[in-house]
A tleap script that builds the chain and sets N, CA, C and O, in Angstrom:
source leaprc.protein.ff14SB
mol = sequence {
  NMET ASN ILE GLU GLN PHE LYS ASP SER ALA
  GLU MET LEU LYS VAL VAL ALA HIE PRO VAL
  ARG LEU ALA LEU VAL LYS SER MET ILE LYS
  LYS GLY PRO LEU ASN VAL THR SER LEU TYR
  GLU GLU PHE GLY MET PRO GLN SER THR ILE
  SER GLN HIE LEU SER LYS LEU LYS ALA VAL
  ASN VAL VAL SER GLY THR ARG LYS GLY LEU
  GLU ILE TYR TYR GLU VAL LYS ASP LYS ARG
  VAL GLU ILE ILE LEU ASP ALA ILE VAL SER
  CALA
}
set mol.1.N position { 86.426 117.681 83.797 }
set mol.1.CA position { 87.105 116.741 84.390 }
set mol.1.C position { 88.561 117.263 84.246 }
set mol.1.O position { 88.924 118.007 83.334 }
set mol.2.N position { 89.625 116.637 85.578 }
set mol.2.CA position { 90.852 117.101 85.668 }
set mol.2.C position { 91.755 116.098 85.277 }
set mol.2.O position { 91.755 115.101 85.998 }
set mol.3.N position { 92.558 116.106 84.278 }
set mol.3.CA position { 93.593 115.134 83.563 }
set mol.3.C position { 94.312 114.810 85.080 }
set mol.3.O position { 94.078 113.730 85.623 }
set mol.4.N position { 95.004 115.595 85.580 }
set mol.4.CA position { 95.741 115.363 86.749 }
set mol.4.C position { 95.422 114.148 87.415 }
set mol.4.O position { 96.350 113.421 87.770 }
set mol.5.N position { 94.037 113.768 87.675 }
set mol.5.CA position { 93.638 112.825 88.784 }
set mol.5.C position { 93.853 111.597 88.033 }
set mol.5.O position { 93.682 110.572 88.693 }
set mol.6.N position { 94.261 111.416 86.539 }
set mol.6.CA position { 94.414 110.047 85.948 }
set mol.6.C position { 96.158 109.946 85.719 }
set mol.6.O position { 96.577 109.170 84.860 }
set mol.7.N position { 96.859 110.547 86.312 }
set mol.7.CA position { 98.439 110.371 86.229 }
set mol.7.C position { 98.758 109.363 87.074 }
set mol.7.O position { 99.803 108.821 86.718 }
set mol.8.N position { 98.276 108.887 88.062 }
set mol.8.CA position { 98.867 107.727 89.025 }
set mol.8.C position { 98.200 106.445 88.292 }
set mol.8.O position { 98.726 105.331 88.290 }
set mol.9.N position { 97.008 106.749 87.691 }
set mol.9.CA position { 96.762 105.494 86.998 }
set mol.9.C position { 97.338 105.139 85.735 }
set mol.9.O position { 97.532 103.963 85.430 }
set mol.10.N position { 97.603 106.047 85.033 }
set mol.10.CA position { 98.294 105.862 83.822 }
set mol.10.C position { 99.742 105.718 83.940 }
set mol.10.O position { 100.310 105.182 82.989 }
set mol.11.N position { 100.461 106.112 84.967 }
set mol.11.CA position { 101.719 105.468 85.281 }
set mol.11.C position { 101.956 104.190 85.629 }
set mol.11.O position { 102.965 103.553 85.330 }
set mol.12.N position { 100.793 103.705 86.425 }
set mol.12.CA position { 100.648 102.228 86.817 }
set mol.12.C position { 100.348 101.382 85.782 }
set mol.12.O position { 100.744 100.218 85.843 }
set mol.13.N position { 99.663 101.802 84.764 }
set mol.13.CA position { 99.273 100.993 83.586 }
set mol.13.C position { 100.563 100.955 82.651 }
set mol.13.O position { 100.703 100.044 81.835 }
set mol.14.N position { 101.505 101.978 82.798 }
set mol.14.CA position { 102.795 101.893 81.779 }
set mol.14.C position { 103.628 100.895 82.402 }
set mol.14.O position { 104.170 100.117 81.617 }
set mol.15.N position { 103.871 100.725 83.716 }
set mol.15.CA position { 104.532 99.881 84.333 }
set mol.15.C position { 104.172 98.567 84.240 }
set mol.15.O position { 105.030 97.775 83.852 }
set mol.16.N position { 103.002 98.143 84.534 }
set mol.16.CA position { 102.174 96.905 84.425 }
set mol.16.C position { 102.402 96.340 83.005 }
set mol.16.O position { 102.548 95.125 82.873 }
set mol.17.N position { 102.438 97.154 81.952 }
set mol.17.CA position { 102.241 96.901 80.482 }
set mol.17.C position { 103.461 96.127 80.099 }
set mol.17.O position { 103.853 96.338 78.951 }
set mol.18.N position { 103.946 95.522 80.608 }
set mol.18.CA position { 105.410 94.738 80.197 }
set mol.18.C position { 104.984 93.219 80.483 }
set mol.18.O position { 104.277 92.843 81.418 }
set mol.19.N position { 105.550 92.440 79.502 }
set mol.19.CA position { 105.041 90.976 79.571 }
set mol.19.C position { 105.722 90.362 80.936 }
set mol.19.O position { 105.051 89.490 81.487 }
set mol.20.N position { 106.987 90.716 81.552 }
set mol.20.CA position { 107.600 90.078 82.137 }
set mol.20.C position { 106.745 90.510 83.693 }
set mol.20.O position { 106.592 89.698 84.606 }
set mol.21.N position { 106.320 91.759 83.727 }
set mol.21.CA position { 105.818 92.308 84.866 }
set mol.21.C position { 104.342 91.947 84.877 }
set mol.21.O position { 103.803 91.786 85.972 }
set mol.22.N position { 103.786 91.835 83.990 }
set mol.22.CA position { 102.471 91.251 83.887 }
set mol.22.C position { 102.206 89.638 84.392 }
set mol.22.O position { 101.227 89.305 85.058 }
set mol.23.N position { 103.301 88.693 83.927 }
set mol.23.CA position { 103.448 87.541 84.335 }
set mol.23.C position { 103.660 87.473 85.977 }
set mol.23.O position { 102.990 86.734 86.698 }
set mol.24.N position { 104.655 88.323 86.431 }
set mol.24.CA position { 105.080 88.251 87.996 }
set mol.24.C position { 103.898 88.636 88.561 }
set mol.24.O position { 103.491 87.937 89.489 }
set mol.25.N position { 103.192 89.661 88.196 }
set mol.25.CA position { 102.035 90.087 89.045 }
set mol.25.C position { 100.902 88.887 89.008 }
set mol.25.O position { 100.356 88.634 90.082 }
set mol.26.N position { 100.619 88.338 88.158 }
set mol.26.CA position { 99.571 87.314 87.639 }
set mol.26.C position { 100.274 86.076 88.729 }
set mol.26.O position { 99.513 85.623 89.584 }
set mol.27.N position { 101.274 85.712 88.693 }
set mol.27.CA position { 101.732 84.603 89.648 }
set mol.27.C position { 101.440 84.945 91.073 }
set mol.27.O position { 100.870 84.166 91.837 }
set mol.28.N position { 101.927 86.358 91.462 }
set mol.28.CA position { 101.668 86.593 92.838 }
set mol.28.C position { 100.049 86.727 93.132 }
set mol.28.O position { 99.656 86.505 94.277 }
set mol.29.N position { 99.289 87.021 92.297 }
set mol.29.CA position { 97.898 86.980 92.436 }
set mol.29.C position { 97.443 85.587 92.711 }
set mol.29.O position { 96.801 85.276 93.715 }
set mol.30.N position { 97.827 84.719 91.716 }
set mol.30.CA position { 97.298 83.435 91.745 }
set mol.30.C position { 98.019 82.166 93.127 }
set mol.30.O position { 97.461 81.175 93.598 }
set mol.31.N position { 99.370 82.720 93.426 }
set mol.31.CA position { 99.971 81.923 94.450 }
set mol.31.C position { 100.106 82.622 95.899 }
set mol.31.O position { 100.370 81.990 96.922 }
set mol.32.N position { 99.911 83.862 95.848 }
set mol.32.CA position { 100.076 84.703 97.069 }
set mol.32.C position { 101.503 85.287 97.054 }
set mol.32.O position { 102.159 85.368 96.015 }
set mol.33.N position { 101.918 85.662 98.175 }
set mol.33.CA position { 103.322 86.274 98.324 }
set mol.33.C position { 104.514 85.439 98.170 }
set mol.33.O position { 104.709 84.444 98.867 }
set mol.34.N position { 105.417 85.900 97.132 }
set mol.34.CA position { 106.500 85.005 96.572 }
set mol.34.C position { 107.514 85.993 96.830 }
set mol.34.O position { 107.434 87.221 96.824 }
set mol.35.N position { 108.532 85.186 97.068 }
set mol.35.CA position { 110.176 85.725 97.058 }
set mol.35.C position { 110.738 85.936 95.786 }
set mol.35.O position { 110.254 85.409 94.784 }
set mol.36.N position { 111.695 86.648 95.754 }
set mol.36.CA position { 112.372 86.664 94.450 }
set mol.36.C position { 113.091 85.121 93.996 }
set mol.36.O position { 112.946 84.777 92.823 }
set mol.37.N position { 113.708 84.393 94.753 }
set mol.37.CA position { 113.966 83.031 94.445 }
set mol.37.C position { 113.009 82.118 93.994 }
set mol.37.O position { 113.344 81.238 93.201 }
set mol.38.N position { 111.586 82.237 94.493 }
set mol.38.CA position { 110.556 81.662 93.801 }
set mol.38.C position { 110.228 82.033 92.607 }
set mol.38.O position { 109.891 81.257 91.713 }
set mol.39.N position { 110.312 83.348 92.506 }
set mol.39.CA position { 109.831 83.948 90.939 }
set mol.39.C position { 111.208 83.521 89.899 }
set mol.39.O position { 110.969 82.901 88.863 }
set mol.40.N position { 112.459 83.849 90.209 }
set mol.40.CA position { 113.261 83.581 89.317 }
set mol.40.C position { 113.178 82.102 88.821 }
set mol.40.O position { 113.342 81.825 87.633 }
set mol.41.N position { 112.890 81.071 89.869 }
set mol.41.CA position { 113.026 79.815 89.583 }
set mol.41.C position { 111.686 79.521 88.601 }
set mol.41.O position { 111.779 78.843 87.578 }
set mol.42.N position { 110.570 80.061 89.011 }
set mol.42.CA position { 109.459 79.950 88.189 }
set mol.42.C position { 109.664 80.436 86.815 }
set mol.42.O position { 109.202 79.684 85.956 }
set mol.43.N position { 110.232 81.490 86.399 }
set mol.43.CA position { 110.137 82.149 85.395 }
set mol.43.C position { 111.634 81.926 84.647 }
set mol.43.O position { 111.835 82.451 83.552 }
set mol.44.N position { 112.545 81.212 85.229 }
set mol.44.CA position { 114.006 81.085 84.729 }
set mol.44.C position { 114.621 82.074 84.222 }
set mol.44.O position { 115.196 82.014 83.135 }
set mol.45.N position { 114.571 83.109 84.961 }
set mol.45.CA position { 115.424 84.571 84.615 }
set mol.45.C position { 116.132 84.908 85.772 }
set mol.45.O position { 115.635 84.807 86.893 }
set mol.46.N position { 117.209 85.282 85.568 }
set mol.46.CA position { 118.111 85.905 86.494 }
set mol.46.C position { 117.672 86.651 87.684 }
set mol.46.O position { 117.002 87.665 87.494 }
set mol.47.N position { 117.942 86.309 88.822 }
set mol.47.CA position { 117.705 87.144 90.022 }
set mol.47.C position { 117.553 88.726 89.830 }
set mol.47.O position { 116.575 89.384 90.183 }
set mol.48.N position { 118.672 89.196 89.222 }
set mol.48.CA position { 118.561 90.410 89.168 }
set mol.48.C position { 117.542 90.927 88.138 }
set mol.48.O position { 117.047 92.009 88.452 }
set mol.49.N position { 117.186 90.479 87.164 }
set mol.49.CA position { 116.319 90.883 86.251 }
set mol.49.C position { 114.859 90.624 87.006 }
set mol.49.O position { 113.991 91.432 86.675 }
set mol.50.N position { 114.568 89.880 87.718 }
set mol.50.CA position { 113.486 89.628 88.636 }
set mol.50.C position { 113.218 90.913 89.441 }
set mol.50.O position { 112.157 91.538 89.413 }
set mol.51.N position { 114.270 91.220 90.136 }
set mol.51.CA position { 114.602 92.131 90.961 }
set mol.51.C position { 114.132 93.668 90.429 }
set mol.51.O position { 113.350 94.417 91.016 }
set mol.52.N position { 114.722 93.885 89.349 }
set mol.52.CA position { 114.606 94.799 88.603 }
set mol.52.C position { 113.065 95.243 88.549 }
set mol.52.O position { 112.642 96.282 89.056 }
set mol.53.N position { 112.236 94.236 87.810 }
set mol.53.CA position { 110.991 94.450 87.711 }
set mol.53.C position { 110.312 94.688 88.836 }
set mol.53.O position { 109.562 95.664 88.818 }
set mol.54.N position { 110.396 93.900 90.038 }
set mol.54.CA position { 109.990 94.273 91.156 }
set mol.54.C position { 109.780 95.556 91.889 }
set mol.54.O position { 108.867 95.971 92.603 }
set mol.55.N position { 111.371 96.249 91.322 }
set mol.55.CA position { 111.401 97.645 91.824 }
set mol.55.C position { 110.354 98.329 91.150 }
set mol.55.O position { 109.456 98.815 91.837 }
set mol.56.N position { 110.329 98.430 90.068 }
set mol.56.CA position { 109.325 98.949 89.141 }
set mol.56.C position { 108.161 98.978 89.719 }
set mol.56.O position { 107.758 100.006 90.262 }
set mol.57.N position { 107.551 98.011 89.690 }
set mol.57.CA position { 106.292 97.686 90.308 }
set mol.57.C position { 106.010 98.125 91.797 }
set mol.57.O position { 104.898 98.441 92.220 }
set mol.58.N position { 107.264 98.096 92.583 }
set mol.58.CA position { 107.009 98.746 94.002 }
set mol.58.C position { 107.023 100.195 93.848 }
set mol.58.O position { 106.377 100.877 94.643 }
set mol.59.N position { 107.762 100.792 92.809 }
set mol.59.CA position { 107.722 102.150 92.668 }
set mol.59.C position { 106.523 102.928 92.171 }
set mol.59.O position { 106.469 104.153 92.270 }
set mol.60.N position { 105.520 102.158 91.608 }
set mol.60.CA position { 104.177 102.620 91.445 }
set mol.60.C position { 103.085 102.011 92.243 }
set mol.60.O position { 101.893 102.123 91.958 }
set mol.61.N position { 103.679 101.197 93.513 }
set mol.61.CA position { 102.657 100.756 94.725 }
set mol.61.C position { 101.930 99.469 94.039 }
set mol.61.O position { 100.842 99.131 94.506 }
set mol.62.N position { 102.405 98.840 93.105 }
set mol.62.CA position { 101.461 97.920 92.657 }
set mol.62.C position { 101.951 96.650 93.523 }
set mol.62.O position { 101.060 95.833 93.755 }
set mol.63.N position { 103.023 96.406 93.952 }
set mol.63.CA position { 103.301 95.361 94.874 }
set mol.63.C position { 103.810 96.058 95.919 }
set mol.63.O position { 104.104 97.250 95.819 }
set mol.64.N position { 103.972 95.280 97.142 }
set mol.64.CA position { 104.720 95.754 98.630 }
set mol.64.C position { 105.564 94.457 98.828 }
set mol.64.O position { 105.377 93.417 98.197 }
set mol.65.N position { 106.401 94.626 99.667 }
set mol.65.CA position { 107.463 93.606 100.169 }
set mol.65.C position { 107.246 93.608 101.741 }
set mol.65.O position { 106.934 94.622 102.365 }
set mol.66.N position { 107.432 92.455 102.267 }
set mol.66.CA position { 107.307 92.123 103.505 }
set mol.66.C position { 108.562 91.277 104.304 }
set mol.66.O position { 108.375 90.061 104.366 }
set mol.67.N position { 109.339 91.597 104.685 }
set mol.67.CA position { 110.548 90.815 105.069 }
set mol.67.C position { 110.147 89.896 106.348 }
set mol.67.O position { 109.704 90.157 107.467 }
set mol.68.N position { 110.521 88.650 105.644 }
set mol.68.CA position { 110.597 87.476 106.770 }
set mol.68.C position { 111.950 86.927 106.977 }
set mol.68.O position { 112.459 86.340 106.022 }
set mol.69.N position { 112.586 87.025 108.042 }
set mol.69.CA position { 114.083 86.716 108.050 }
set mol.69.C position { 115.041 87.357 106.976 }
set mol.69.O position { 115.273 88.565 106.918 }
set mol.70.N position { 115.501 86.531 106.242 }
set mol.70.CA position { 116.390 87.126 105.034 }
set mol.70.C position { 115.776 87.484 104.049 }
set mol.70.O position { 116.305 88.367 103.373 }
set mol.71.N position { 114.501 86.958 103.631 }
set mol.71.CA position { 113.679 87.083 102.431 }
set mol.71.C position { 112.914 88.036 102.666 }
set mol.71.O position { 112.596 88.495 103.763 }
set mol.72.N position { 112.509 88.447 101.350 }
set mol.72.CA position { 111.590 89.424 101.259 }
set mol.72.C position { 110.376 88.847 100.430 }
set mol.72.O position { 110.722 88.289 99.389 }
set mol.73.N position { 109.005 88.873 100.693 }
set mol.73.CA position { 108.111 88.338 100.067 }
set mol.73.C position { 107.307 89.277 99.455 }
set mol.73.O position { 106.793 90.047 100.265 }
set mol.74.N position { 106.958 89.521 98.033 }
set mol.74.CA position { 106.348 90.246 97.570 }
set mol.74.C position { 104.925 89.875 97.485 }
set mol.74.O position { 104.581 88.694 97.531 }
set mol.75.N position { 103.985 90.963 97.346 }
set mol.75.CA position { 102.302 90.769 97.089 }
set mol.75.C position { 101.777 91.892 96.407 }
set mol.75.O position { 102.269 93.018 96.335 }
set mol.76.N position { 100.698 91.455 95.899 }
set mol.76.CA position { 100.001 92.548 94.922 }
set mol.76.C position { 99.268 93.552 95.836 }
set mol.76.O position { 98.261 93.190 96.444 }
set mol.77.N position { 99.674 94.601 95.927 }
set mol.77.CA position { 99.194 95.788 96.875 }
set mol.77.C position { 97.947 96.448 96.410 }
set mol.77.O position { 97.091 96.802 97.220 }
set mol.78.N position { 97.822 96.622 95.153 }
set mol.78.CA position { 96.972 97.396 94.297 }
set mol.78.C position { 95.938 96.514 93.537 }
set mol.78.O position { 96.137 95.921 92.477 }
set mol.79.N position { 94.824 96.537 94.260 }
set mol.79.CA position { 93.612 95.695 93.715 }
set mol.79.C position { 93.313 95.870 92.386 }
set mol.79.O position { 93.027 94.916 91.662 }
set mol.80.N position { 93.360 97.154 91.956 }
set mol.80.CA position { 92.952 97.600 90.481 }
set mol.80.C position { 93.593 96.486 89.823 }
set mol.80.O position { 92.927 95.643 89.222 }
set mol.81.N position { 94.907 96.437 89.909 }
set mol.81.CA position { 95.736 95.634 88.892 }
set mol.81.C position { 95.092 94.228 88.674 }
set mol.81.O position { 95.066 93.758 87.536 }
set mol.82.N position { 94.538 93.499 89.805 }
set mol.82.CA position { 93.904 92.155 89.940 }
set mol.82.C position { 92.627 92.214 88.950 }
set mol.82.O position { 92.439 91.246 88.213 }
set mol.83.N position { 91.804 93.239 88.908 }
set mol.83.CA position { 90.634 93.507 88.123 }
set mol.83.C position { 91.327 93.763 86.718 }
set mol.83.O position { 90.777 93.114 85.829 }
set mol.84.N position { 92.178 94.385 86.372 }
set mol.84.CA position { 92.874 94.593 85.048 }
set mol.84.C position { 93.342 93.435 84.477 }
set mol.84.O position { 93.119 93.091 83.316 }
set mol.85.N position { 94.021 92.803 85.329 }
set mol.85.CA position { 94.349 91.318 84.761 }
set mol.85.C position { 93.235 90.318 84.713 }
set mol.85.O position { 93.426 89.327 84.008 }
set mol.86.N position { 92.292 90.407 85.247 }
set mol.86.CA position { 91.210 89.517 85.191 }
set mol.86.C position { 90.408 89.764 83.849 }
set mol.86.O position { 89.744 88.871 83.324 }
set mol.87.N position { 90.509 90.924 83.382 }
set mol.87.CA position { 90.061 91.385 82.273 }
set mol.87.C position { 90.802 91.095 80.959 }
set mol.87.O position { 90.072 90.882 79.991 }
set mol.88.N position { 92.144 91.049 80.760 }
set mol.88.CA position { 92.870 91.096 79.894 }
set mol.88.C position { 93.539 89.629 79.740 }
set mol.88.O position { 93.546 89.120 78.620 }
set mol.89.N position { 94.038 89.017 80.716 }
set mol.89.CA position { 94.637 87.951 80.601 }
set mol.89.C position { 93.732 86.727 81.159 }
set mol.89.O position { 93.211 86.554 82.261 }
set mol.90.N position { 93.746 85.796 79.753 }
set mol.90.CA position { 92.908 84.695 79.916 }
set mol.90.C position { 93.582 83.421 80.988 }
set mol.90.O position { 92.851 82.649 81.606 }
set mol.91.N position { 94.883 83.391 81.048 }
set mol.91.CA position { 95.381 82.022 81.730 }
set mol.91.C position { 95.877 82.376 82.974 }
set mol.91.O position { 96.332 81.513 83.726 }
savepdb mol mol.pdb
quit
């Protein structure tokens, strides 16, 4: 077995294993594509904090963003994350 093949999965798990990022991903799975404004209003965090977390999720291809006018809507891109969250998050 080649350990190298697990690098991407391990990196994705490290990035997702943060309470805020877990909550963001869960919200996008439940509600569909959301923009930063919707997310910071939902979680009551500064917009910059939400943006930083989204950047980390984008860096490992967990989420992707689609521009609609002036807004970017983020959605879960990696379906493995949905399976993982279904297994570990009850709410």
